[in-house]
MIDO-213930 format. One record per residue (C-alpha): residue number from 1; residue in three letters; y negated, z negated, x negated. Coordinates in Angstrom, 2 decimals, padded with zeros to 5 digits, always signed. Example, Ala and Ser with C-alpha at 12.3 -4.5 7.8 and 13.67 -1.06 7.14 Angstrom:
(node 1, "Ala", (+004.50, -007.80, -012.30))
(node 2, "Ser", (+001.06, -007.14, -013.67))
END
This chain:
(node 1, "Met", (-022.76, -004.59, -019.07))
(node 2, "Ala", (-020.59, -001.46, -019.11))
(node 3, "Gln", (-021.97, +001.76, -019.53))
(node 4, "Lys", (-021.98, +004.42, -016.85))
(node 5, "Ser", (-020.20, +007.42, -016.85))
(node 6, "Ile", (-022.66, +010.58, -016.92))
(node 7, "Phe", (-020.52, +011.70, -013.63))
(node 8, "Glu", (-021.68, +008.13, -012.15))
(node 9, "Arg", (-025.44, +008.90, -012.50))
(node 10, "Arg", (-027.66, +009.63, -009.73))
(node 11, "Trp", (-029.41, +012.89, -010.87))
(node 12, "Val", (-026.07, +014.14, -012.38))
(node 13, "Arg", (-024.35, +013.64, -008.50))
(node 14, "Trp", (-027.35, +015.52, -007.13))
(node 15, "Phe", (-027.38, +018.41, -009.81))
(node 16, "Ile", (-023.52, +018.48, -008.76))
(node 17, "Ala", (-024.07, +018.69, -005.06))
(node 18, "Ile", (-027.01, +021.25, -005.29))
(node 19, "Leu", (-024.89, +023.14, -007.79))
(node 20, "Val", (-022.07, +022.94, -005.48))
(node 21, "Trp", (-023.93, +023.88, -002.12))
(node 22, "Thr", (-025.89, +026.69, -004.25))
(node 23, "Ser", (-022.20, +028.53, -004.82))
(node 24, "Val", (-020.89, +028.18, -001.51))
(node 25, "Gly", (-024.23, +030.01, -000.45))
(node 26, "Leu", (-023.77, +032.69, -003.00))
(node 27, "Phe", (-020.13, +033.11, -002.03))
(node 28, "Phe", (-020.94, +033.71, +001.46))
(node 29, "Ala", (-023.91, +035.62, +000.64))
(node 30, "Ser", (-021.74, +038.50, -000.87))
(node 31, "Gln", (-019.39, +038.49, +001.77))
(node 32, "Ser", (-022.27, +038.78, +004.07))
(node 33, "Ser", (-023.07, +042.07, +002.27))
(node 34, "Leu", (-019.54, +043.42, +002.07))
(node 35, "Trp", (-019.11, +042.38, +006.19))
(node 36, "Asp", (-022.15, +044.43, +007.17))
(node 37, "Arg", (-021.15, +047.60, +004.86))
(node 38, "Tyr", (-017.89, +048.15, +006.23))
(node 39, "Ile", (-017.70, +046.56, +009.87))
(node 40, "Tyr", (-021.65, +047.16, +010.97))
(node 41, "Gln", (-022.27, +050.01, +008.30))
(node 42, "Ser", (-025.83, +048.89, +008.35))
(node 43, "Pro", (-025.99, +046.59, +005.04))
(node 44, "Ile", (-028.58, +043.84, +004.91))
(node 45, "Thr", (-030.50, +043.58, +001.68))
(node 46, "Arg", (-029.15, +041.43, -001.44))
(node 47, "Glu", (-032.52, +039.16, -000.59))
(node 48, "Gln", (-031.82, +038.91, +003.14))
(node 49, "Ala", (-028.08, +037.75, +002.37))
(node 50, "Leu", (-029.25, +035.26, -000.13))
(node 51, "Ile", (-032.00, +033.64, +002.48))
(node 52, "Thr", (-029.50, +033.77, +005.28))
(node 53, "Asn", (-026.51, +031.83, +003.44))
(node 54, "Leu", (-028.38, +029.53, +001.17))
(node 55, "Ser", (-030.39, +028.28, +004.18))
(node 56, "Phe", (-027.51, +027.68, +005.95))
(node 57, "Tyr", (-025.67, +025.76, +003.63))
(node 58, "Tyr", (-028.82, +024.03, +002.11))
(node 59, "Ile", (-029.08, +022.50, +005.43))
(node 60, "Trp", (-025.70, +021.61, +005.57))
(node 61, "Ala", (-026.22, +019.91, +001.91))
(node 62, "Cys", (-028.69, +018.03, +003.56))
(node 63, "Leu", (-026.53, +016.91, +006.78))
(node 64, "Ala", (-023.58, +015.87, +004.07))
(node 65, "Pro", (-024.70, +012.18, +003.53))
(node 66, "Thr", (-024.40, +011.58, +007.05))
(node 67, "Val", (-021.50, +012.93, +007.66))
(node 68, "Leu", (-019.66, +011.08, +004.44))
(node 69, "Trp", (-021.40, +007.72, +005.74))
(node 70, "Leu", (-019.62, +008.46, +009.33))
(node 71, "Gly", (-016.44, +009.07, +007.28))
(node 72, "Arg", (-016.93, +005.56, +005.21))
(node 73, "Arg", (-018.01, +003.85, +008.53))
(node 74, "Phe", (-014.78, +005.27, +010.72))
(node 75, "Gln", (-011.80, +006.02, +009.10))
(node 76, "Leu", (-008.91, +007.89, +009.87))
(node 77, "Glu", (-006.41, +005.15, +009.24))
(node 78, "Arg", (-003.18, +004.09, +010.80))
(node 79, "Ser", (-004.75, +001.01, +012.75))
(node 80, "Thr", (-007.97, +002.71, +013.32))
(node 81, "Trp", (-007.19, +006.70, +013.41))
(node 82, "Leu", (-007.68, +007.21, +017.46))
(node 83, "Arg", (-011.07, +005.33, +017.77))
(node 84, "Ser", (-012.59, +007.02, +014.59))
(node 85, "Leu", (-011.22, +010.72, +016.12))
(node 86, "Leu", (-012.94, +009.87, +019.08))
(node 87, "Val", (-016.45, +009.46, +016.98))
(node 88, "His", (-015.63, +012.48, +014.69))
(node 89, "Leu", (-014.85, +015.06, +017.40))
(node 90, "Pro", (-017.93, +014.94, +019.68))
(node 91, "Thr", (-020.17, +014.21, +016.13))
(node 92, "Ser", (-018.83, +017.89, +014.56))
(node 93, "Leu", (-019.59, +019.70, +017.57))
(node 94, "Leu", (-023.00, +017.74, +017.97))
(node 95, "Leu", (-024.02, +017.95, +014.18))
(node 96, "Ser", (-022.44, +021.99, +014.22))
(node 97, "Thr", (-024.88, +022.66, +016.85))
(node 98, "Ile", (-028.13, +021.29, +015.27))
(node 99, "Gln", (-027.38, +022.84, +011.82))
(node 100, "Leu", (-027.29, +026.22, +014.05))
(node 101, "Leu", (-030.49, +025.35, +015.61))
(node 102, "Ile", (-032.41, +024.56, +012.38))
(node 103, "Ala", (-030.97, +027.26, +010.44))
(node 104, "Glu", (-032.66, +029.94, +013.11))
(node 105, "Val", (-035.52, +028.18, +013.07))
(node 106, "Val", (-035.82, +028.45, +009.03))
(node 107, "Leu", (-034.41, +032.01, +009.07))
(node 108, "Gln", (-036.80, +033.13, +011.89))
(node 109, "Ser", (-039.92, +031.75, +009.75))
(node 110, "Phe", (-038.72, +034.35, +007.29))
(node 111, "Leu", (-039.34, +037.12, +009.81))
(node 112, "Thr", (-042.76, +039.34, +009.17))
(node 113, "Glu", (-042.80, +039.60, +012.71))
(node 114, "Pro", (-042.09, +036.44, +015.48))
(node 115, "Leu", (-039.49, +037.56, +017.77))
(node 116, "Asn", (-040.33, +036.56, +021.69))
(node 117, "Leu", (-038.60, +034.13, +023.70))
(node 118, "Tyr", (-035.57, +036.76, +024.80))
(node 119, "Glu", (-035.13, +037.86, +021.23))
(node 120, "Ser", (-034.80, +033.98, +019.96))
(node 121, "Phe", (-032.34, +033.50, +022.89))
(node 122, "Thr", (-030.24, +036.19, +021.77))
(node 123, "Ser", (-030.57, +035.50, +018.05))
(node 124, "Ile", (-029.29, +031.93, +018.70))
(node 125, "Arg", (-026.68, +032.96, +021.25))
(node 126, "Phe", (-025.30, +035.45, +018.36))
(node 127, "Ser", (-025.46, +032.65, +015.33))
(node 128, "Phe", (-023.04, +030.49, +017.76))
(node 129, "Val", (-020.65, +033.11, +018.20))
(node 130, "Phe", (-020.21, +033.98, +014.83))
(node 131, "Asn", (-021.05, +030.73, +012.89))
(node 132, "Phe", (-019.98, +027.76, +015.40))
(node 133, "His", (-016.39, +027.49, +014.33))
(node 134, "Ile", (-016.89, +027.83, +010.83))
(node 135, "Asn", (-019.67, +024.95, +011.06))
(node 136, "Val", (-016.67, +022.73, +012.74))
(node 137, "Leu", (-014.64, +023.51, +009.91))
(node 138, "Thr", (-017.39, +022.80, +007.42))
(node 139, "Tyr", (-017.89, +019.32, +009.00))
(node 140, "Trp", (-014.21, +018.40, +008.48))
(node 141, "Ala", (-014.22, +019.87, +005.05))
(node 142, "Ile", (-017.22, +017.44, +003.92))
(node 143, "Leu", (-015.25, +014.71, +005.89))
(node 144, "Gly", (-012.09, +015.49, +003.85))
(node 145, "Tyr", (-014.04, +015.63, +000.55))
(node 146, "Gly", (-015.15, +012.12, +001.47))
(node 147, "Tyr", (-011.79, +010.55, +001.90))
(node 148, "Ala", (-010.42, +012.26, -000.98))
(node 149, "Arg", (-013.14, +010.81, -003.67))
(node 150, "Gln", (-012.45, +007.06, -001.37))
(node 151, "Tyr", (-008.92, +007.47, -002.46))
(node 152, "Tyr", (-009.45, +008.56, -005.89))
(node 153, "Arg", (-011.50, +005.70, -006.57))
(node 154, "Lys", (-009.23, +003.68, -004.85))
(node 155, "Tyr", (-006.61, +004.90, -007.29))
(node 156, "Arg", (-008.74, +004.62, -010.23))
(node 157, "Asp", (-009.49, +001.21, -009.45))
(node 158, "Arg", (-005.90, +000.28, -008.90))
(node 159, "Glu", (-005.19, +001.96, -012.19))
(node 160, "Leu", (-007.80, +000.09, -013.85))
(node 161, "Gln", (-006.71, -003.48, -012.03))
(node 162, "Ala", (-003.12, -002.70, -013.29))
(node 163, "Ala", (-004.33, -001.98, -017.19))
(node 164, "Gln", (-006.27, -005.69, -016.64))
(node 165, "Leu", (-003.50, -007.18, -015.07))
(node 166, "Glu", (-000.89, -005.93, -018.10))
(node 167, "Ala", (-003.59, -006.96, -020.56))
(node 168, "Gln", (-003.84, -010.53, -019.03))
(node 169, "Leu", (+000.06, -010.71, -018.76))
(node 170, "Ser", (+000.45, -010.25, -022.27))
(node 171, "Gln", (-001.97, -012.67, -022.94))
(node 172, "Ala", (-000.15, -015.25, -020.49))
(node 173, "Gln", (+002.81, -014.60, -022.36))
(node 174, "Leu", (+001.37, -015.02, -025.71))
(node 175, "Gln", (-000.22, -018.38, -024.71))
(node 176, "Ala", (+002.98, -019.86, -022.99))
(node 177, "Leu", (+004.42, -019.02, -026.57))
(node 178, "Arg", (+001.87, -020.91, -028.15))
(node 179, "Met", (+002.12, -023.88, -025.98))
(node 180, "Gln", (+005.71, -023.89, -026.31))
(node 181, "Leu", (+005.74, -023.32, -030.24))
(node 182, "Gln", (+002.97, -026.14, -030.64))
(node 183, "Pro", (+003.53, -027.85, -033.91))
(node 184, "His", (+004.15, -031.25, -032.45))
(node 185, "Phe", (+006.56, -029.30, -029.87))
(node 186, "Leu", (+008.78, -027.63, -033.14))
(node 187, "Phe", (+008.46, -031.00, -034.87))
(node 188, "Asn", (+009.85, -033.06, -032.11))
(node 189, "Thr", (+012.50, -030.69, -031.52))
(node 190, "Leu", (+013.49, -030.13, -034.87))
(node 191, "Asn", (+013.70, -033.81, -035.18))
(node 192, "Ala", (+015.69, -033.88, -032.34))
(node 193, "Ile", (+018.23, -031.10, -033.72))
(node 194, "Ser", (+018.29, -033.19, -037.29))
(node 195, "Ser", (+019.46, -036.62, -035.49))
(node 196, "Leu", (+021.79, -034.32, -033.57))
(node 197, "Leu", (+023.43, -033.43, -037.04))
(node 198, "His", (+024.69, -036.28, -037.72))
(node 199, "Lys", (+026.02, -037.18, -033.91))
(node 200, "Asp", (+026.97, -034.06, -032.28))
(node 201, "Val", (+026.81, -030.88, -034.33))
(node 202, "His", (+027.68, -028.68, -030.90))
(node 203, "Ala", (+024.36, -030.13, -029.11))
(node 204, "Ala", (+022.48, -029.43, -032.06))
(node 205, "Asp", (+023.91, -025.53, -032.06))
(node 206, "Arg", (+023.03, -025.31, -028.23))
(node 207, "Val", (+019.54, -026.47, -028.98))
(node 208, "Leu", (+018.99, -024.04, -031.61))
(node 209, "Ala", (+020.54, -021.33, -029.56))
(node 210, "Arg", (+018.17, -022.41, -026.64))
(node 211, "Leu", (+015.34, -022.20, -029.05))
(node 212, "Gly", (+016.14, -018.56, -029.77))
(node 213, "Asp", (+017.02, -017.70, -026.57))
(node 214, "Leu", (+013.24, -019.06, -025.18))
(node 215, "Leu", (+011.43, -016.86, -028.09))
(node 216, "Arg", (+013.81, -013.71, -027.83))
(node 217, "Tyr", (+013.29, -014.03, -023.75))
(node 218, "Ser", (+009.87, -014.12, -024.07))
(node 219, "Leu", (+009.51, -011.15, -025.99))
(node 220, "Arg", (+011.97, -009.23, -024.03))
(node 221, "Asp", (+009.72, -008.78, -021.09))
(node 222, "Leu", (+006.48, -008.29, -022.49))
(node 223, "Gly", (+004.29, -006.17, -020.15))
(node 224, "Val", (+006.44, -006.79, -017.32))
(node 225, "Gln", (+004.33, -007.96, -014.42))
(node 226, "Glu", (+007.11, -009.33, -011.76))
(node 227, "Val", (+010.53, -010.37, -012.19))
(node 228, "Thr", (+013.07, -012.01, -009.79))
(node 229, "Leu", (+013.31, -015.65, -009.46))
(node 230, "Arg", (+016.92, -015.95, -010.96))
(node 231, "Glu", (+015.30, -014.64, -014.16))
(node 232, "Glu", (+012.05, -016.76, -014.07))
(node 233, "Leu", (+014.49, -019.62, -013.53))
(node 234, "Asp", (+016.71, -018.94, -016.20))
(node 235, "Phe", (+013.88, -018.70, -018.71))
(node 236, "Leu", (+012.49, -021.74, -017.04))
(node 237, "Gln", (+016.19, -023.51, -018.17))
(node 238, "Arg", (+015.89, -022.68, -021.34))
(node 239, "Tyr", (+012.73, -024.57, -021.78))
(node 240, "Leu", (+014.10, -027.53, -019.66))
(node 241, "Glu", (+017.09, -028.15, -021.89))
(node 242, "Ile", (+015.00, -028.00, -024.86))
(node 243, "Glu", (+012.40, -030.65, -023.55))
(node 244, "Gln", (+015.45, -032.78, -022.20))
(node 245, "Ile", (+016.29, -033.42, -025.87))
(node 246, "Arg", (+012.87, -034.35, -026.42))
(node 247, "Phe", (+012.55, -036.77, -023.48))
(node 248, "Gly", (+016.69, -037.68, -023.43))
(node 249, "Asp", (+016.92, -039.63, -019.65))
(node 250, "Arg", (+013.29, -039.79, -019.48))
(node 251, "Leu", (+013.06, -036.70, -018.28))
(node 252, "Arg", (+014.90, -036.17, -014.56))
(node 253, "Val", (+014.41, -033.00, -012.87))
(node 254, "His", (+016.13, -031.51, -009.89))
(node 255, "Met", (+015.99, -027.87, -008.60))
(node 256, "Ser", (+016.43, -026.88, -004.91))
(node 257, "Ile", (+016.59, -023.32, -004.74))
(node 258, "Asp", (+017.49, -020.86, -001.37))
(node 259, "Pro", (+019.70, -018.58, -002.98))
(node 260, "Gln", (+018.58, -015.93, -000.65))
(node 261, "Ala", (+015.58, -016.03, -002.32))
(node 262, "Leu", (+016.68, -015.41, -006.33))
(node 263, "Asp", (+016.36, -011.40, -005.79))
(node 264, "Leu", (+012.63, -012.14, -004.67))
(node 265, "Lys", (+010.50, -011.13, -006.95))
(node 266, "Val", (+007.86, -013.82, -008.60))
(node 267, "Pro", (+005.09, -013.01, -011.57))
(node 268, "Asn", (+006.63, -013.39, -014.44))
(node 269, "Leu", (+005.91, -016.40, -016.51))
(node 270, "Ile", (+004.66, -018.31, -013.66))
(node 271, "Leu", (+006.81, -021.92, -013.30))
(node 272, "Gln", (+006.40, -022.66, -016.81))
(node 273, "Pro", (+003.11, -023.81, -017.12))
(node 274, "Leu", (+003.57, -025.66, -014.04))
(node 275, "Val", (+006.31, -027.69, -015.18))
(node 276, "Glu", (+004.70, -028.37, -018.74))
(node 277, "Asn", (+001.65, -029.51, -016.70))
(node 278, "Ala", (+003.77, -031.85, -014.65))
(node 279, "Ile", (+005.64, -033.10, -017.71))
(node 280, "Arg", (+002.33, -033.27, -019.90))
(node 281, "Tyr", (+000.65, -035.80, -016.85))
(node 282, "Ala", (+003.95, -037.46, -015.40))
(node 283, "Val", (+006.47, -037.84, -018.06))
(node 284, "Thr", (+004.57, -037.78, -021.68))
(node 285, "Pro", (+002.29, -040.97, -021.03))
(node 286, "Arg", (+004.97, -042.74, -019.35))
(node 287, "Thr", (+007.52, -045.40, -020.86))
(node 288, "Asn", (+010.39, -045.00, -018.24))
(node 289, "Gly", (+009.48, -041.09, -018.05))
(node 290, "Gly", (+009.32, -039.37, -014.77))
(node 291, "Tyr", (+011.01, -037.10, -012.09))
(node 292, "Ile", (+010.29, -033.62, -011.57))
(node 293, "Glu", (+011.13, -031.56, -008.37))
(node 294, "Ile", (+011.43, -027.67, -008.54))
(node 295, "Ser", (+011.88, -025.97, -004.94))
(node 296, "Ala", (+011.86, -022.03, -003.62))
(node 297, "His", (+012.75, -021.16, -000.48))
(node 298, "Arg", (+011.21, -018.34, +002.15))
(node 299, "Glu", (+008.65, -019.56, +004.68))
(node 300, "Asn", (+006.99, -017.55, +007.50))
(node 301, "Gly", (+007.62, -014.06, +005.52))
(node 302, "Ser", (+006.51, -015.47, +002.22))
(node 303, "Leu", (+008.11, -016.76, -000.59))
(node 304, "Arg", (+007.15, -020.66, -001.37))
(node 305, "Leu", (+007.55, -022.16, -004.93))
(node 306, "Val", (+006.70, -025.96, -005.22))
(node 307, "Val", (+006.38, -028.01, -008.54))
(node 308, "Ser", (+006.01, -031.72, -007.83))
(node 309, "Asp", (+006.57, -034.57, -009.82))
(node 310, "Asp", (+006.09, -038.57, -009.53))
(node 311, "Gly", (+003.29, -039.28, -011.99))
(node 312, "Pro", (-000.46, -041.19, -011.33))
(node 313, "Gly", (-001.69, -038.04, -009.16))
(node 314, "Leu", (-004.98, -036.63, -009.07))
(node 315, "Pro", (-007.80, -038.49, -009.35))
(node 316, "Asn", (-009.81, -039.61, -006.14))
(node 317, "Gly", (-006.91, -037.34, -004.55))
(node 318, "Glu", (-009.23, -034.03, -004.81))
(node 319, "Glu", (-007.91, -030.71, -006.61))
(node 320, "Thr", (-011.74, -030.25, -007.80))
(node 321, "Ser", (-011.35, -033.30, -010.05))
(node 322, "Val", (-008.97, -031.61, -012.05))
(node 323, "Lys", (-010.05, -029.90, -015.44))
(node 324, "Glu", (-008.01, -027.02, -015.20))
(node 325, "Gly", (-006.20, -025.84, -018.49))
(node 326, "Val", (-005.53, -022.56, -019.83))
(node 327, "Gly", (-002.39, -022.27, -018.32))
(node 328, "Leu", (-003.16, -023.10, -014.42))
(node 329, "Lys", (-006.46, -020.70, -014.75))
(node 330, "Asn", (-004.48, -018.02, -016.22))
(node 331, "Ala", (-001.96, -018.47, -013.33))
(node 332, "Arg", (-004.80, -018.19, -010.62))
(node 333, "Asp", (-006.36, -015.06, -012.11))
(node 334, "Arg", (-003.17, -013.27, -012.05))
(node 335, "Leu", (-001.87, -014.25, -008.81))
(node 336, "Gln", (-005.50, -012.84, -007.84))
(node 337, "Gln", (-004.71, -009.70, -009.57))
(node 338, "Leu", (-001.36, -008.99, -008.31))
(node 339, "Tyr", (-001.72, -010.45, -004.43))
(node 340, "Gly", (-005.47, -010.65, -003.78))
(node 341, "Asp", (-005.99, -012.76, -000.92))
(node 342, "Glu", (-002.37, -012.61, -000.06))
(node 343, "His", (-001.40, -015.56, -001.72))
(node 344, "Arg", (-002.08, -019.77, -002.03))
(node 345, "Leu", (-001.94, -021.91, -004.97))
(node 346, "Lys", (-002.45, -025.29, -003.64))
(node 347, "Leu", (-002.68, -028.46, -005.58))
(node 348, "Ser", (-002.31, -032.11, -003.66))
(node 349, "Asn", (-001.13, -035.45, -004.22))
(node 350, "Lys", (+002.18, -036.10, -002.53))
(node 351, "Pro", (+002.27, -039.10, +000.16))
(node 352, "Thr", (+003.83, -041.82, -002.00))
(node 353, "Cys", (+002.78, -040.73, -005.49))
(node 354, "Gly", (+002.78, -037.75, -007.75))
(node 355, "Val", (+001.26, -034.26, -007.72))
(node 356, "Glu", (+002.52, -031.26, -005.75))
(node 357, "Val", (+001.88, -027.83, -006.77))
(node 358, "Ser", (+002.71, -025.32, -004.08))
(node 359, "Leu", (+002.64, -021.42, -004.68))
(node 360, "Val", (+002.73, -019.27, -001.78))
(node 361, "Ile", (+003.19, -015.27, -002.27))
(node 362, "Pro", (+004.28, -012.34, -000.54))
(node 363, "Leu", (+008.01, -011.26, -000.21))
(node 364, "Arg", (+008.96, -008.61, -002.89))
(node 365, "Thr", (+012.37, -007.57, -003.49))
(node 366, "Ser", (+013.48, -005.39, -006.35))
END
């Protein structure tokens, strides 16, 4: 469990809150002394100024948690600002009145001689005239502080998620490299190149170039979270060209890509693990190989990517029966970090044969 920052500990927060409200009380105590001295020419004592102002703002300190709770419960956001405003306006007037009444009771308790009913009423009326507007502003200042703290926490959480996502993306890219350059993959590719050298030197040279491109492409976008679909397909094409050398006619690939979707953003290295998974289960174990189709098009305000094959399909026809490898699990985690609940990743059997992996993400442009 991560250790809490010192500022996240409860006793520290309480200490800071008391310190802040004490500072506010002391500030206005000095102002009260100057106000009475130069306006009324009847200066109050330092003790009276401290008792009056500290009592006044300590009461607000007790009411502040209620104001902060109301701020969280009725947030002034675009979709709910009117309803929340209809709550905060009367509540600010009500709490300001309650605070003044409590303050009067507290201050009168410090008097050596109790006031009669008329004097008490006059004191309350005087307090309302001079302090009610300040009280209303105090309510909204506390509310503003609550919103500022919420936005700061959201900003800090987004920064943390961005850092986690960047680290996860780097791990995914390195994992993709590792999967692409497994010993058997390198052996088969180099073996294919060796065979081509005796038949078609230009083809062997092209495979070597594609292998270099694949490495360079993977390292070039290290740390980039999203790329255009065009760039993602360009990388995938280089990977498929190398795989085509391995399997020859056994690997048949068809792409159906909407031209209008080519400039939309997709997670970097999201398609390659899905295609590799299809090759692994639908092409490698079968003598006649298999057929893989990759499609991308806009659908209901989203981008839908589909990788399907004609392999044996999911056992029992259930996605839950599949043990996800590192690539697919990593893809799910990255999608959750990038899009939250705005994405869908589903594995299902096709009506005839094979597996279809469909991915739906929000439309994002460069």
